[in-house]
Backbone bond lengths (Angstrom), bond angles and torsions (degrees), N, CA, C in turn:
res aa  C-N    CA-C-N  psi(-1)  N-CA   C-N-CA  omega(-1)  CA-C   N-CA-C  phi
1 M - - - 1.458 - - 1.508 109.31 -
2 S 1.383 114.92 138.61 1.411 119.70 178.33 1.520 112.92 -70.39
3 T 1.300 114.42 153.01 1.491 120.08 171.31 1.512 107.53 -106.93
4 L 1.339 112.32 163.45 1.467 119.35 179.53 1.480 112.43 -57.79
5 G 1.365 115.13 -50.16 1.447 120.40 178.98 1.492 114.74 -63.06
6 G 1.351 115.30 -38.11 1.499 119.84 179.03 1.455 110.82 -66.53
7 L 1.321 118.76 -40.35 1.456 123.22 -179.64 1.544 109.81 -65.04
8 Y 1.293 112.74 -42.54 1.509 117.10 179.60 1.556 109.63 -63.12
9 R 1.343 117.10 -41.88 1.454 117.99 -178.31 1.551 110.72 -69.95
10 E 1.335 116.73 -30.62 1.451 119.98 177.08 1.545 110.78 -62.69
11 L 1.328 117.22 -47.01 1.455 119.58 177.65 1.512 112.90 -67.92
12 L 1.342 115.66 -40.18 1.417 121.15 179.13 1.508 111.77 -58.63
13 T 1.302 118.40 -45.04 1.454 123.13 179.42 1.499 111.28 -61.12
14 A 1.367 116.89 -44.51 1.444 121.17 -178.89 1.552 110.88 -65.39
15 F 1.326 116.73 -36.74 1.443 119.97 -178.98 1.532 111.50 -74.00
16 R 1.348 116.57 -37.24 1.430 118.97 177.35 1.554 110.30 -67.49
17 T 1.303 115.43 -38.90 1.504 118.09 -179.67 1.505 108.75 -64.83
18 A 1.367 119.40 -33.59 1.427 121.79 179.04 1.515 113.43 -83.53
19 A 1.369 116.56 2.62 1.468 123.25 178.05 1.504 111.32 57.80
20 L 1.345 118.78 40.38 1.455 119.92 174.33 1.544 108.15 -70.49
21 P 1.308 117.14 151.66 1.490 120.11 -172.74 1.524 113.16 -68.50
22 T 1.310 119.18 -33.17 1.507 121.41 -176.51 1.518 108.68 -131.40
23 P 1.360 119.18 66.92 1.461 120.88 -174.31 1.488 114.10 -63.21
24 E 1.374 116.72 -39.94 1.466 119.20 -178.84 1.501 112.41 -64.53
25 L 1.304 117.09 -47.85 1.493 120.55 178.90 1.530 110.36 -63.10
26 D 1.303 117.42 -44.85 1.455 120.23 -178.34 1.542 110.69 -58.79
27 A 1.344 114.87 -48.06 1.472 119.27 179.20 1.458 114.20 -61.77
28 R 1.353 116.17 -41.40 1.451 120.59 -177.03 1.551 110.62 -67.51
29 W 1.331 117.48 -44.50 1.465 119.11 -179.07 1.517 111.41 -67.95
30 L 1.304 117.68 -39.77 1.480 118.74 -178.79 1.537 112.22 -69.88
31 V 1.266 116.62 -39.19 1.475 118.88 178.60 1.539 110.32 -66.73
32 A 1.294 115.17 -39.46 1.476 119.49 -179.76 1.570 108.36 -65.35
33 E 1.303 116.97 -42.57 1.463 120.14 -179.64 1.545 109.77 -65.51
34 A 1.308 115.58 -43.18 1.477 117.16 -175.53 1.511 112.40 -68.85
35 T 1.318 116.54 -33.16 1.475 119.72 -176.35 1.574 112.65 -94.40
36 G 1.337 116.25 -10.92 1.448 118.45 -177.45 1.486 115.06 73.50
37 L 1.338 117.24 14.42 1.481 122.99 -178.08 1.539 110.92 -106.89
38 P 1.318 117.24 153.08 1.480 118.36 175.27 1.534 110.34 -61.91
39 S 1.300 117.08 150.12 1.427 119.22 -177.98 1.570 112.89 -64.61
40 T 1.335 114.91 -24.47 1.451 119.06 178.57 1.574 112.49 -65.42
41 A 1.321 114.97 -21.73 1.476 119.82 -179.04 1.532 110.64 -65.58
42 I 1.346 116.23 -27.49 1.447 119.79 178.75 1.532 112.28 -60.86
43 T 1.332 114.95 -35.50 1.463 121.16 176.90 1.530 111.87 -86.65
44 L 1.318 117.64 -39.30 1.438 120.42 -173.82 1.521 114.05 -82.76
45 S 1.327 116.69 -28.94 1.491 121.02 -178.68 1.523 112.52 -136.52
46 P 1.341 117.75 57.50 1.435 120.99 -174.07 1.492 115.04 -63.43
47 D 1.391 120.39 -22.60 1.433 123.44 -178.32 1.520 112.24 -89.09
48 S 1.331 118.46 2.75 1.461 119.48 -179.12 1.509 109.01 -65.28
49 P 1.325 117.36 137.31 1.478 120.96 179.72 1.508 110.81 -70.45
50 V 1.291 115.03 150.78 1.495 121.79 179.66 1.534 107.27 -121.43
51 T 1.313 118.26 134.30 1.450 120.23 178.89 1.506 112.90 -62.59
52 V 1.295 117.45 159.68 1.451 122.26 175.42 1.480 110.74 -60.34
53 E 1.310 116.87 -40.73 1.487 120.50 179.95 1.528 113.30 -61.88
54 A 1.358 113.30 -42.73 1.463 117.77 -179.15 1.527 111.22 -69.70
55 A 1.315 116.96 -37.87 1.475 120.66 175.51 1.531 111.43 -61.38
56 E 1.364 115.36 -45.31 1.479 118.80 178.82 1.540 111.25 -61.76
57 K 1.320 114.08 -39.55 1.491 118.22 178.47 1.539 110.23 -62.72
58 A 1.346 115.77 -47.26 1.470 118.13 178.98 1.530 111.99 -59.61
59 R 1.356 117.96 -36.83 1.420 119.89 -178.34 1.536 111.02 -72.61
60 S 1.320 116.11 -31.88 1.476 120.21 175.48 1.529 108.28 -67.46
61 F 1.310 118.97 -38.14 1.451 120.91 175.72 1.533 111.09 -64.16
62 Q 1.372 116.60 -40.43 1.391 123.15 178.59 1.590 110.12 -58.66
63 A 1.303 113.57 -44.63 1.487 116.01 -179.74 1.525 112.50 -64.09
64 R 1.314 114.16 -41.21 1.506 118.78 177.65 1.538 110.75 -61.29
65 R 1.332 114.00 -44.06 1.488 117.72 -179.13 1.514 111.95 -63.00
66 L 1.336 115.42 -40.43 1.482 120.85 -179.74 1.516 110.58 -67.10
67 Q 1.317 118.13 -22.79 1.458 123.10 174.07 1.482 116.05 -83.71
68 G 1.339 114.17 0.08 1.463 119.15 173.70 1.513 115.32 102.47
69 E 1.297 118.43 1.27 1.456 119.55 -179.25 1.534 109.60 -75.69
70 P 1.367 117.80 130.94 1.453 119.24 -179.61 1.507 113.55 -61.63
71 V 1.353 117.15 152.29 1.448 121.76 -176.71 1.523 110.55 -60.04
72 D 1.356 117.22 -44.92 1.449 120.01 -174.94 1.542 109.43 -65.86
73 R 1.340 120.54 -31.08 1.421 122.93 175.30 1.562 110.82 -65.81
74 I 1.311 114.09 -40.33 1.473 118.11 178.63 1.513 111.11 -67.25
75 L 1.343 116.06 -41.24 1.453 120.28 178.17 1.524 114.24 -67.73
76 G 1.356 114.22 -31.90 1.470 120.93 -176.95 1.515 114.83 80.47
77 H 1.315 116.41 11.23 1.445 119.41 178.13 1.563 108.11 -157.70
78 R 1.366 114.03 163.49 1.450 117.94 177.08 1.545 107.30 -154.46
79 E 1.344 114.12 151.50 1.441 120.40 176.47 1.518 108.75 -88.04
80 F 1.361 114.14 140.45 1.440 123.18 178.00 1.492 106.95 -150.95
81 W 1.332 117.37 130.15 1.467 123.64 -176.24 1.494 112.31 50.30
82 S 1.317 118.80 38.55 1.440 126.97 -179.78 1.532 113.03 63.81
83 L 1.303 115.80 19.82 1.471 122.04 176.51 1.549 106.48 -119.39
84 E 1.352 114.90 156.68 1.453 119.83 -178.31 1.528 109.11 -101.55
85 F 1.336 117.31 133.58 1.437 124.02 -176.50 1.514 111.53 -126.61
86 R 1.319 116.01 127.53 1.440 120.47 172.76 1.546 109.31 -71.50
87 L 1.306 116.66 152.40 1.470 122.85 177.35 1.510 107.77 -115.26
88 G 1.339 115.26 165.06 1.437 123.16 174.03 1.492 109.73 -150.79
89 P 1.344 119.05 166.04 1.485 120.51 178.93 1.493 115.18 -58.24
90 A 1.340 116.58 -25.26 1.470 121.28 -178.09 1.524 113.56 -89.88
91 T 1.330 117.11 -1.53 1.464 118.97 -175.66 1.549 111.45 -115.29
92 L 1.313 115.35 149.88 1.444 119.52 167.41 1.557 106.37 -73.70
93 S 1.292 114.06 157.43 1.490 120.19 170.55 1.551 105.94 -85.95
94 P 1.357 118.19 120.90 1.455 117.61 -178.87 1.479 111.65 -64.16
95 R 1.337 115.07 132.45 1.485 123.06 -171.57 1.534 109.71 -107.03
96 P 1.357 115.50 156.37 1.485 118.37 178.71 1.522 112.37 -56.71
97 D 1.336 119.00 -31.76 1.431 119.84 -178.03 1.575 111.45 -58.69
98 T 1.357 111.67 -31.09 1.488 114.84 -175.83 1.514 112.62 -74.66
99 E 1.357 117.07 -16.74 1.461 120.12 175.36 1.571 110.18 -60.16
100 T 1.363 115.31 -24.85 1.447 118.35 174.87 1.482 112.66 -62.31
101 I 1.295 118.10 -30.62 1.445 124.87 178.64 1.538 107.72 -67.08
102 V 1.305 115.23 -48.62 1.488 120.93 -179.80 1.540 110.24 -59.70
103 E 1.354 115.15 -45.78 1.466 119.05 179.45 1.584 110.85 -57.82
104 T 1.355 114.58 -43.23 1.412 119.01 -179.11 1.556 112.49 -63.34
105 C 1.342 113.96 -46.39 1.450 117.99 -178.90 1.531 109.47 -62.66
106 L 1.286 120.46 -43.09 1.431 122.46 -179.59 1.494 112.92 -63.96
107 S 1.336 117.69 -34.42 1.481 119.50 178.01 1.481 111.38 -68.99
108 L 1.317 117.45 -26.32 1.494 122.20 179.59 1.528 111.31 -90.42
109 L 1.332 117.58 -11.68 1.460 120.58 176.04 1.542 105.53 -122.07
110 P 1.304 118.88 74.70 1.440 121.25 -166.86 1.525 114.98 -77.70
111 D 1.309 118.76 -20.21 1.445 122.47 -175.70 1.521 111.28 -81.47
112 R 1.323 117.51 104.80 1.456 120.07 -176.49 1.501 111.95 -63.45
113 E 1.304 119.81 -23.10 1.481 123.86 -174.56 1.515 112.61 -97.52
114 A 1.301 118.16 -1.20 1.474 121.51 -175.02 1.558 108.77 -78.27
115 A 1.343 115.80 146.50 1.428 121.68 -179.48 1.550 108.96 -89.74
116 Y 1.270 116.59 62.69 1.475 120.08 -178.28 1.558 109.48 -64.53
117 R 1.371 113.73 150.89 1.451 120.04 175.36 1.515 105.97 -114.24
118 L 1.298 115.65 126.77 1.482 122.77 -171.13 1.541 111.86 -120.15
119 L 1.319 115.74 149.71 1.441 121.08 174.49 1.514 110.17 -135.73
120 D 1.344 115.35 122.36 1.474 123.61 -176.26 1.533 107.77 -110.79
121 L 1.306 117.84 115.20 1.462 122.57 -176.11 1.512 111.37 -100.12
122 G 1.342 115.35 126.59 1.458 119.07 -171.78 1.485 111.41 73.31
123 T 1.322 116.86 50.09 1.479 123.51 -165.78 1.543 113.84 -67.64
124 G 1.323 119.15 -31.47 1.457 121.22 177.51 1.492 110.88 61.42
125 T 1.304 118.54 -119.36 1.465 124.15 178.09 1.531 112.84 -68.05
126 G 1.338 116.02 -11.35 1.471 120.92 -170.74 1.484 113.38 78.75
127 A 1.320 120.27 12.98 1.487 123.03 -171.97 1.514 110.85 -59.46
128 I 1.293 119.39 -47.88 1.486 121.32 -174.60 1.548 108.16 -63.87
129 L 1.310 115.67 -54.29 1.471 120.96 -177.73 1.543 111.19 -57.17
130 I 1.330 114.39 -50.47 1.464 118.97 -177.04 1.531 111.41 -63.18
131 A 1.289 120.46 -39.95 1.446 123.44 176.62 1.537 109.65 -61.63
132 L 1.285 116.60 -44.48 1.505 119.77 177.93 1.509 111.18 -61.91
133 L 1.324 117.10 -47.15 1.476 120.06 -179.30 1.514 111.15 -64.95
134 H 1.312 117.73 -31.75 1.482 122.74 176.71 1.529 108.61 -63.10
135 E 1.323 118.56 -40.04 1.446 122.92 -177.53 1.509 115.88 -84.69
136 R 1.357 115.55 -21.47 1.448 121.30 -179.09 1.568 107.65 -121.92
137 P 1.324 118.23 85.82 1.449 122.19 -165.93 1.505 115.77 -66.95
138 R 1.334 118.85 -12.24 1.461 121.46 176.73 1.532 111.21 -103.45
139 A 1.290 118.84 -2.12 1.442 122.68 -179.57 1.538 108.99 -78.03
140 S 1.311 114.93 159.46 1.493 122.19 169.94 1.476 110.76 -139.67
141 G 1.287 118.41 162.44 1.435 118.17 -173.89 1.525 114.77 -160.52
142 I 1.348 114.41 165.42 1.426 124.17 176.28 1.514 108.84 -117.34
143 G 1.321 116.39 135.55 1.453 123.35 174.53 1.562 108.63 -113.62
144 I 1.317 117.18 123.47 1.470 122.29 -179.57 1.533 107.91 -108.52
145 D 1.341 115.07 139.88 1.439 121.05 172.03 1.529 108.94 -150.50
146 Q 1.308 115.81 153.41 1.500 120.37 176.60 1.494 111.04 -86.74
147 A 1.325 119.94 -8.36 1.490 122.55 -176.31 1.523 107.35 -109.96
148 A 1.351 114.88 116.88 1.479 120.12 178.74 1.538 110.10 -62.35
149 D 1.359 117.62 -35.75 1.474 118.51 -179.58 1.518 110.51 -65.04
150 A 1.322 118.88 -37.08 1.441 120.89 176.62 1.497 111.33 -63.52
151 L 1.303 118.01 -41.33 1.496 121.02 178.50 1.504 112.69 -63.44
152 A 1.321 117.20 -35.07 1.474 119.92 175.17 1.532 111.84 -62.38
153 V 1.324 114.59 -40.47 1.477 118.51 178.14 1.509 110.26 -68.08
154 A 1.341 117.66 -42.43 1.445 121.99 179.43 1.538 112.07 -60.05
155 G 1.326 115.57 -40.11 1.483 118.88 177.11 1.508 112.43 -62.18
156 L 1.300 115.67 -41.45 1.497 119.91 177.36 1.548 109.80 -62.49
157 N 1.344 116.48 -42.82 1.435 121.62 -179.95 1.498 112.82 -63.39
158 A 1.356 116.16 -37.89 1.441 120.11 177.37 1.523 111.34 -64.77
159 T 1.326 116.03 -41.21 1.465 121.09 178.00 1.548 109.88 -64.78
160 D 1.353 115.67 -47.97 1.467 119.52 -179.37 1.505 113.08 -57.13
161 N 1.311 115.93 -33.85 1.471 121.82 -176.01 1.517 115.44 -100.70
162 G 1.340 115.19 10.56 1.465 119.11 169.50 1.528 116.66 77.00
163 V 1.347 117.82 20.55 1.480 117.27 -179.15 1.544 109.86 -122.95
164 A 1.274 120.86 15.07 1.463 122.11 -172.45 1.537 112.01 -58.90
165 E 1.337 115.89 -35.75 1.504 116.86 -178.14 1.528 113.02 -69.95
166 R 1.328 117.27 -12.73 1.467 119.87 179.98 1.484 111.95 -113.40
167 A 1.329 120.09 5.61 1.450 123.63 -178.52 1.550 109.08 -119.06
168 D 1.324 114.97 127.08 1.476 121.79 -179.30 1.537 106.17 -118.90
169 F 1.335 115.67 109.79 1.475 119.75 179.43 1.539 110.45 -98.26
170 R 1.309 115.66 129.70 1.462 120.24 -173.94 1.531 109.54 -134.34
171 L 1.328 113.62 144.17 1.467 124.06 174.32 1.525 108.83 -77.12
172 G 1.328 117.16 126.89 1.437 119.45 -179.96 1.488 114.35 -175.31
173 N 1.333 113.80 173.89 1.488 121.39 -178.24 1.536 106.49 -111.78
174 W 1.305 115.58 91.50 1.483 122.45 -175.51 1.481 109.09 54.97
175 M 1.373 118.76 -122.29 1.461 120.24 -172.60 1.541 112.62 -101.52
176 E 1.328 114.45 9.02 1.446 120.01 -176.24 1.531 110.92 -57.60
177 G 1.337 117.06 123.08 1.459 121.44 178.30 1.521 115.08 84.60
178 L 1.289 117.56 -8.46 1.483 121.55 -179.72 1.525 110.25 -77.15
179 E 1.344 116.87 141.13 1.397 122.54 174.86 1.515 112.87 -128.33
180 D 1.300 117.46 0.32 1.461 124.10 -175.61 1.545 111.19 -69.39
181 E 1.336 116.32 126.81 1.436 122.71 178.23 1.548 107.85 -81.44
182 V 1.339 116.75 130.56 1.489 119.75 -173.68 1.507 110.23 -132.56
183 D 1.328 113.74 162.21 1.486 121.67 176.65 1.523 111.10 -93.13
184 L 1.327 116.55 -22.64 1.486 118.00 -174.90 1.537 106.37 -148.29
185 I 1.312 114.30 134.71 1.483 123.31 167.74 1.517 106.21 -115.07
186 V 1.300 118.00 125.99 1.450 122.98 176.89 1.505 110.69 -127.73
187 S 1.318 115.99 145.99 1.496 117.82 -179.41 1.494 110.49 -155.04
188 N 1.271 114.59 137.14 1.496 122.59 164.87 1.507 105.42 -112.73
189 P 1.337 116.36 83.89 1.461 119.27 -172.57 1.475 114.00 -84.40
190 P 1.336 119.87 168.39 1.433 120.43 172.27 1.545 111.41 -62.07
191 Y 1.327 116.58 127.56 1.479 118.61 -173.88 1.477 115.05 -134.57
192 I 1.320 118.50 10.06 1.481 120.44 177.08 1.528 108.12 -85.94
193 P 1.352 119.18 127.79 1.426 120.27 173.07 1.516 112.04 -58.67
194 S 1.344 115.94 139.23 1.453 120.05 -174.58 1.490 114.64 -49.52
195 A 1.357 115.35 -42.26 1.452 120.08 -175.58 1.555 111.78 -69.03
196 D 1.301 117.90 -16.68 1.477 123.53 -174.74 1.572 108.65 -88.14
197 I 1.296 118.95 -16.87 1.458 120.94 -172.57 1.538 111.50 -55.69
198 A 1.313 115.53 -45.55 1.487 120.37 -176.23 1.514 112.39 -62.65
199 G 1.327 117.97 -24.08 1.474 120.95 -179.16 1.492 114.70 -93.65
200 L 1.320 119.32 3.44 1.470 121.83 178.02 1.509 110.80 -69.01
201 E 1.315 118.31 158.22 1.420 123.22 175.85 1.580 108.87 -56.76
202 P 1.327 116.54 140.68 1.443 118.75 -179.97 1.513 116.86 -52.64
203 E 1.325 113.88 -34.94 1.532 117.69 -179.90 1.522 110.05 -64.66
204 V 1.307 118.62 -27.18 1.487 120.87 177.05 1.528 108.53 -89.18
205 R 1.300 116.32 -52.60 1.481 121.10 -174.54 1.521 114.32 -58.97
206 E 1.319 115.63 -36.36 1.426 119.34 -175.00 1.537 117.49 -96.31
207 H 1.344 113.82 -10.32 1.437 119.05 -175.14 1.526 116.17 -126.56
208 D 1.335 117.91 -18.55 1.469 119.39 174.16 1.519 108.40 -89.25
209 P 1.338 116.66 148.76 1.463 118.42 179.17 1.553 113.16 -69.37
210 L 1.310 117.90 132.97 1.478 122.32 -178.25 1.508 110.65 -56.08
211 L 1.343 117.75 -39.99 1.455 122.85 -175.84 1.525 110.12 -58.26
212 A 1.338 117.15 -29.96 1.469 119.60 -177.97 1.534 112.78 -92.53
213 L 1.322 117.44 0.41 1.475 122.11 -177.96 1.517 111.78 -110.90
214 D 1.331 118.72 -46.12 1.433 124.19 -168.46 1.523 113.68 -75.93
215 G 1.392 116.11 107.62 1.445 122.15 -177.70 1.507 113.55 -94.41
216 G 1.304 119.14 12.83 1.465 121.21 -178.52 1.528 112.30 90.78
217 L 1.310 115.88 -170.04 1.437 123.04 -172.51 1.529 113.17 -53.42
218 D 1.327 115.84 -46.58 1.467 119.05 -178.72 1.571 112.51 -111.69
219 G 1.317 115.81 4.54 1.455 119.45 177.99 1.524 113.45 86.23
220 L 1.334 116.67 1.94 1.470 119.18 -171.88 1.515 114.50 -111.85
221 D 1.347 117.61 9.00 1.460 118.43 -174.80 1.512 113.97 -56.71
222 A 1.360 117.26 -48.52 1.437 120.77 -178.18 1.552 110.75 -66.64
223 Y 1.310 118.65 -38.65 1.443 119.31 177.17 1.504 113.35 -58.23
224 R 1.353 114.15 -42.13 1.482 117.42 -179.95 1.523 111.21 -60.98
225 L 1.318 115.64 -46.83 1.454 121.02 -176.98 1.527 111.17 -63.63
226 I 1.325 115.51 -45.51 1.479 118.83 -176.34 1.506 111.91 -69.89
227 A 1.337 116.83 -46.08 1.468 120.21 -178.01 1.564 110.73 -59.73
228 A 1.345 116.09 -40.10 1.405 118.91 -178.17 1.546 113.39 -70.05
229 D 1.335 116.68 -33.86 1.453 120.18 -174.84 1.529 114.35 -95.45
230 A 1.322 116.49 -19.20 1.470 119.19 -173.65 1.528 114.62 -57.93
231 P 1.342 118.39 -38.37 1.487 117.38 179.17 1.468 115.32 -56.70
232 R 1.325 117.38 -26.53 1.487 121.92 -178.81 1.502 111.44 -62.27
233 L 1.371 116.68 -29.31 1.475 119.62 -173.55 1.529 111.66 -108.18
234 L 1.286 118.87 -15.83 1.484 120.95 -173.85 1.523 110.58 -81.21
235 R 1.330 114.43 137.07 1.463 121.15 172.22 1.550 107.94 -70.11
236 P 1.324 116.02 156.79 1.517 117.33 174.45 1.518 110.71 -51.14
237 G 1.296 116.07 126.70 1.474 121.67 -178.82 1.522 111.59 87.27
238 G 1.320 117.54 2.52 1.433 123.00 179.46 1.474 114.20 -64.69
239 L 1.360 117.24 159.96 1.453 122.88 -168.74 1.527 112.70 -117.41
240 L 1.300 115.54 145.38 1.459 121.85 173.35 1.524 106.70 -125.80
241 V 1.354 115.11 123.73 1.475 120.81 -179.94 1.478 110.95 -125.48
242 F 1.330 117.38 126.55 1.467 123.46 -179.04 1.535 111.30 -112.94
243 E 1.286 116.52 143.27 1.464 119.98 159.68 1.512 107.71 -84.25
244 L 1.346 116.90 137.28 1.433 124.27 179.45 1.482 113.47 -106.65
245 G 1.372 115.84 151.86 1.403 121.26 164.60 1.535 110.34 -87.15
246 I 1.299 117.44 169.67 1.453 121.54 -179.26 1.525 110.39 -59.25
247 G 1.340 116.57 128.59 1.447 122.28 174.69 1.504 115.40 80.48
248 Q 1.311 118.03 9.77 1.495 120.65 -174.64 1.508 116.10 -98.66
249 E 1.335 117.58 -4.16 1.436 122.23 -173.42 1.541 113.35 -53.30
250 E 1.304 116.49 -53.53 1.462 120.95 -175.93 1.503 110.89 -61.50
251 A 1.293 117.61 -45.23 1.471 118.82 -175.95 1.521 111.51 -68.23
252 V 1.327 116.46 -41.76 1.504 117.25 -179.85 1.479 111.43 -71.02
253 A 1.336 119.99 -36.48 1.473 122.08 175.24 1.507 110.80 -60.67
254 G 1.347 117.18 -37.39 1.461 119.68 177.98 1.520 111.40 -66.01
255 L 1.302 117.81 -39.09 1.487 118.78 177.62 1.500 109.55 -66.07
256 M 1.296 119.65 -38.95 1.497 121.72 -179.36 1.528 108.83 -67.36
257 R 1.305 120.09 -43.10 1.465 123.73 -179.49 1.500 108.83 -60.32
258 R 1.351 116.86 -46.07 1.473 119.86 -177.02 1.519 111.22 -65.03
259 A 1.341 117.05 -25.67 1.451 119.87 178.90 1.488 111.20 -82.79
260 G 1.367 119.13 -6.92 1.437 123.53 176.86 1.530 115.97 105.74
261 F 1.343 117.78 7.70 1.448 119.31 -179.88 1.534 112.78 -80.48
262 E 1.304 113.98 147.00 1.461 121.34 171.35 1.527 106.59 -92.42
263 M 1.336 117.06 121.23 1.447 120.04 -176.31 1.523 110.73 -77.17
264 L 1.292 117.10 136.86 1.453 123.70 -176.91 1.553 110.69 -98.87
265 G 1.292 115.12 63.15 1.444 120.60 178.47 1.532 112.87 79.74
266 P 1.334 117.44 179.17 1.451 119.08 176.62 1.505 111.52 -68.92
267 A 1.314 115.88 166.77 1.451 122.01 179.96 1.533 109.94 -63.56
268 R 1.368 113.71 139.60 1.445 119.42 173.71 1.568 109.75 -70.67
269 R 1.319 115.15 134.98 1.474 119.24 -177.57 1.515 111.69 -89.20
270 D 1.338 113.19 145.85 1.485 119.61 177.78 1.571 110.17 -80.54
271 L 1.246 119.10 -178.06 1.500 122.86 -175.78 1.541 110.95 -62.39
272 G 1.377 116.11 -25.03 1.462 119.08 177.18 1.450 114.39 -87.29
273 G 1.362 117.76 2.09 1.466 120.23 176.02 1.532 113.36 89.26
274 V 1.353 117.02 6.44 1.455 119.27 -177.69 1.512 108.24 -90.43
275 P 1.382 119.54 133.08 1.431 124.30 173.19 1.555 109.07 -55.80
276 R 1.307 117.17 115.12 1.472 118.28 -167.46 1.531 114.63 -122.79
277 A 1.333 115.91 -37.95 1.486 119.09 -173.13 1.563 108.00 -118.25
278 L 1.298 116.21 115.82 1.495 121.13 -178.21 1.533 107.98 -113.51
279 A 1.334 113.43 129.68 1.482 118.54 -174.12 1.528 110.56 -125.69
280 G 1.353 114.17 142.51 1.446 121.40 175.15 1.496 110.70 -138.14
281 R 1.342 117.71 154.89 1.438 121.20 -179.90 1.549 107.53 -117.67
282 W 1.331 112.80 135.28 1.538 119.76 173.72 1.512 107.02 -79.03
283 P 1.341 117.80 126.09 1.448 119.35 -169.18 1.556 113.35 -70.51
284 G 1.363 116.39 -26.80 1.401 116.96 -179.29 1.514 111.14 137.91
285 N 1.329 117.45 -169.55 1.473 122.64 -179.81 1.538 110.48 -65.66
286 P 1.331 118.59 157.28 1.457 123.83 -1.54 1.535 111.29 -80.35
287 R 1.337 117.30 144.87 1.450 121.69 172.98 1.492 110.48 -79.43
288 P 1.351 116.01 152.48 1.475 119.63 175.69 1.524 111.76 -59.52
289 A 1.314 115.59 143.30 1.471 119.17 178.21 1.489 112.15 -68.47
């Protein structure tokens, strides 16, 4: 019978041999998931026996990882903003870079007790909206996505994280048909230029949904649509916050200025130093017809 430590070393050796970038973490997470034990048990109780079923499950995870499937896709969930989020084939896996968007939104919505109204476009797992609702307990919001399967996952995540009564997930094409007046519009839209999709890392290209990646010829299609239509729904003084791809700050800021937004400083940088969260304020009435 396998032991916990032995199973961990088995996966670790395979991942090191394959030159995976984080073999220790990958092996630890996958063994913990397969056995249903906390990852600390691998260190604290390495001689604990592992059932045949758990060992087989861990080895199936190993095979999937060696074929290039990301760990979080294998696990079916990922932590974001210290909350746990389920994943699905139609959702992106929320990444640490996107926590910069949450930080920016919270800094612009400083009153924890205010009943802010939020709109998250391209919501996916619902991670941004749910994190904001978690931090602003009187706020409520709408999450829009073009993929019904993504919305089903987002609804489960809202329930899991205790904000379901304040989160309304709807199938839609950006702001088309919406009439809800809001204080904040936030979006992590598809921003990869179409021609660049083929050159993405296989873990992204083969496992993330194309709908959430492809931003059109120059990567800016969604930004154009959202910036132009956002003033229709924003209250006077309302906010628009975008996640940016690398090198897109100047172009997206230009789109926002042309739509009438006052830019709120340069983009906030993520932990890697990349300008990531760009914010603008709608000055007020009159709104565009």
